[in-house]
C-alpha positions in Angstrom: 0.0 0.0 0.0 1.5 3.4 -1.0 1.6 6.4 1.3 -1.5 8.0 -0.2 -3.6 4.9 0.3 -2.1 4.3 3.7 -3.1 7.8 4.9 -6.6 7.3 3.3 -7.1 4.2 5.3 -6.1 6.0 8.5 -8.4 8.8 7.8 -11.2 6.4 7.1 -10.6 4.8 10.5 -11.1 8.1 12.4 -14.7 7.4 13.3 -13.3 4.5 15.5 -11.2 6.9 17.4 -14.0 9.4 17.6 -16.1 6.7 19.3 -13.3 6.1 21.8 -13.1 9.8 22.6 -16.9 10.3 22.7 -16.3 12.9 20.0 -19.3 15.0 19.1 -17.7 17.7 17.0 -16.5 18.4 13.4 -14.4 15.4 12.2 -12.3 17.9 10.2 -11.0 19.2 13.5 -10.2 15.8 14.8 -8.4 14.9 11.5 -6.3 18.2 11.8 -5.3 17.1 15.4 -3.8 14.0 13.9 -2.1 15.6 10.8 1.6 15.8 11.2 3.4 18.6 9.3 5.2 16.1 7.1 1.8 15.0 5.7 1.8 17.8 3.1 5.4 17.1 2.0 6.1 20.6 0.8 2.9 20.8 -1.2 0.6 22.5 1.2 -2.4 24.2 -0.4 -4.3 27.1 1.0 -6.4 26.0 3.9 -4.3 22.9 4.6 -3.6 22.8 8.4 -1.4 20.5 10.5 -1.7 19.9 14.2 0.8 22.4 15.5 -1.6 25.1 16.5 -3.8 22.6 18.2 -0.8 21.2 20.0 0.0 24.7 21.3 -3.5 25.1 22.7 -3.6 21.6 24.1 -0.3 22.1 25.9 -1.6 25.1 27.7 -4.9 23.3 28.6 -3.0 20.3 30.0 -0.7 22.4 32.1 -3.5 24.3 33.7 -5.8 21.4 34.4 -3.0 19.2 35.8 -1.7 22.0 37.9 -5.2 22.7 39.3 -5.8 19.1 40.1 -2.5 18.6 41.8 -3.1 21.7 43.9 -6.5 20.4 45.0 -5.3 16.8 45.7 -2.2 17.7 47.7 -3.2 20.5 50.1 0.0 20.0 52.2 2.4 19.8 49.3 4.9 22.6 48.6 5.6 24.3 45.3 8.6 22.1 44.6 6.6 18.9 44.8 3.8 20.3 42.8 6.1 21.6 40.0 8.1 18.4 39.8 5.0 16.2 39.7 3.3 18.4 37.1 6.4 18.3 34.9 6.5 14.5 35.2 2.8 14.1 34.4 2.9 16.3 31.2 6.4 15.3 30.0 6.9 13.7 26.6 7.2 10.2 27.9 4.0 10.3 30.0 1.9 11.9 27.2 3.2 9.3 24.7 2.1 6.5 27.0 -1.4 8.0 27.2 -1.4 8.4 23.4 -0.5 4.7 23.1 -3.4 3.8 25.3 -5.7 5.5 22.7 -3.7 4.0 19.8 -3.2 7.5 18.4 -0.2 6.2 16.4 -2.6 4.2 14.2 -4.4 7.4 13.1 -1.6 10.0 12.6 -1.3 11.2 9.0 2.3 11.6 7.9 4.6 12.0 4.9 6.0 9.0 3.1 9.5 9.2 4.7 8.1 9.6 8.2 5.7 6.6 7.9 8.5 4.5 6.4 10.7 5.2 9.4 8.0 4.4 11.9 8.0 7.9 13.3 4.3 7.7 14.2 5.5 5.6 17.2 8.1 8.1 18.3 7.4 9.6 21.8 7.7 13.2 20.6 5.2 12.7 17.8 2.7 10.8 20.0 2.9 13.4 22.8 2.3 16.2 20.3 -0.7 14.3 18.9 -2.1 13.8 22.4 -1.8 17.6 23.1 -3.4 18.4 19.7 -6.3 16.1 20.4 -6.7 17.8 23.8 -6.9 21.2 22.1 -9.4 19.8 19.5 -11.7 18.4 22.2 -11.7 21.8 23.9 -12.6 23.7 20.7 -15.2 21.2 19.6 -16.9 20.3 22.9 -15.8 22.8 25.5 -14.1 22.9 28.9 -16.3 20.4 30.7 -15.6 17.7 28.1 -11.9 18.3 27.9 -11.6 18.2 31.7 -13.5 14.8 31.7 -11.2 13.5 29.0 -8.1 14.5 31.0 -9.1 13.7 34.5 -10.1 10.1 33.7 -6.4 9.7 32.6 -4.5 11.8 35.0 -5.5 9.8 38.1 -3.9 9.7 41.5 -2.4 6.3 40.5 -0.8 7.9 37.5 0.6 10.6 39.7 2.3 8.1 41.9 3.6 6.1 38.9 5.1 9.0 36.9 6.7 10.7 40.0 9.3 7.9 39.9 9.3 6.9 36.2 9.7 10.4 34.8 11.8 11.9 37.5 14.5 14.1 36.1 17.4 12.0 37.3 19.9 14.0 35.3 18.8 17.1 37.1 19.2 15.3 40.5 22.7 14.1 39.6 23.7 17.6 38.5 22.3 19.2 41.8 24.2 16.5 43.8 27.6 17.1 42.1 27.2 20.9 42.7 27.9 20.0 46.4 31.2 18.3 45.5 34.6 19.6 44.5 34.3 18.3 41.0 31.1 19.6 39.5 31.1 18.1 36.0 29.5 14.9 34.7 29.4 13.7 31.1 27.3 11.2 29.2 29.5 9.8 26.4 27.7 7.8 23.6 29.1 4.2 23.7 27.0 2.6 21.0 24.2 3.2 18.5 22.8 0.1 17.0 19.8 -1.1 14.9 18.0 0.4 11.9 17.3 4.1 11.7 13.7 3.8 12.9 14.6 1.4 15.8 17.9 2.7 17.0 19.2 1.7 20.5 21.6 4.1 22.1 23.9 3.2 24.9 25.6 5.9 27.0 27.7 6.0 30.1 27.6 8.4 33.0 31.2 9.5 33.8 32.2 11.5 36.9 35.9 12.1 37.9 37.0 9.7 35.2 34.9 6.9 36.6 32.0 5.4 34.7 29.3 5.2 37.3 26.6 3.6 35.2 25.7 2.6 31.6 22.2 2.3 30.2 20.5 1.9 26.8 17.3 3.5 25.4 15.4 4.3 22.2 17.0 7.8 22.2 20.2 9.3 23.6 18.1 11.4 25.9 16.3 8.4 27.4 19.5 6.4 27.8 21.0 9.4 29.6 18.1 9.5 32.0 18.3 5.8 32.7 22.0 6.0 33.4 21.5 8.9 35.7 18.8 7.0 37.5 21.1 4.1 38.1 23.9 6.4 39.3 21.4 8.2 41.6 20.3 4.9 43.1 23.9 3.9 43.7 25.1 7.3 45.0 26.0 5.9 48.4 28.6 3.7 46.7 30.4 6.5 44.7 30.0 9.7 46.7 33.3 10.5 48.3 33.1 9.3 51.9 34.4 12.6 53.3 31.8 14.7 51.5 28.2 14.9 52.8 25.2 15.8 50.7 23.8 19.2 51.5 
């Protein structure tokens, strides 16, 4: 099946997604929310729109609703906890997971090269699509409906889950080494293996000439976070014994 037919099949399947979402609005808007900029492949006509504006709107809506719910659910929490947890809940990885639950990758319209490379399953593209769908629901059905859509997904259980899974361990490591004499850490790339659309990256975390951890992931960024997490969990083993954490 060529790219045109592939995208036609995806567009024809949109009513299935609409049913999942309880969509009541204009299907054109839902299609726009799932149209990646590469879909037009440099041949955009007047009136053709991708999902970037909807992504912008959805990002703002997500940030507000998640912040409000965290504020209500955690009356004793300080600003630091609220900010960290909100960042984890609306980060790329968390939103991509929510997009996968809705199988959004099966409906995203993309250009030939992007589809061939499997980019509809990339975290960044899935997260953008989730934000765009959020913006589209708001425009089509209003605030009450978009709140219902989000709050059934951003549950207290998810809050507990992502607080660990999407913690910024690189940030924690950096804050930790700021208390030490040597304040520089590096993440050298050790290997990059596999086809272009399924690469596996392996990095090390090096501090004071010592490799504290190595980890692999589907992107260099993810591998770095995993290595930092391992190093953070083992910090009692490598912190200089005569230096205490502040």
